[in-house]
C-alpha angles and dihedrals in degrees: 000000000000123000105273090230088067089061094056115087115234138181129226090024092196107183094337129097126220131173093269094049090050093049091046089053092052089047088061095049099071094246102073098143101064107147090231088071093063094099091052091048089050089054090050093050090047091054093055115112124230091258091059097255132112122233131234099247102169139025121199119216118259142107117296129175093218139348113253098182138024124239112259095019129102113287122217091201096048089045092052092050093043093052092048091052094048094045091057093040093052092046093058109004136085118300092241100111 
């Protein structure tokens, strides 16, 4: 069972990993549709809100100049990363989404 903090979507991720950061990394490697990533993709799809966005579920401590998004509300950055991951996954991955 993964650490529950890895299942909450954060931005900026800073030095932490979460499921979205991991999937976004694999998207950039050239082999983003490895079947072993299916569980992580399922988590990502399950976190998607009814309006098609992803929320900001966690904020890590650290200095910021200003807050761009509020905790619990839709996140533009998480949505951008989530859409990029799913676009690549659907283009070459299993038809399970």
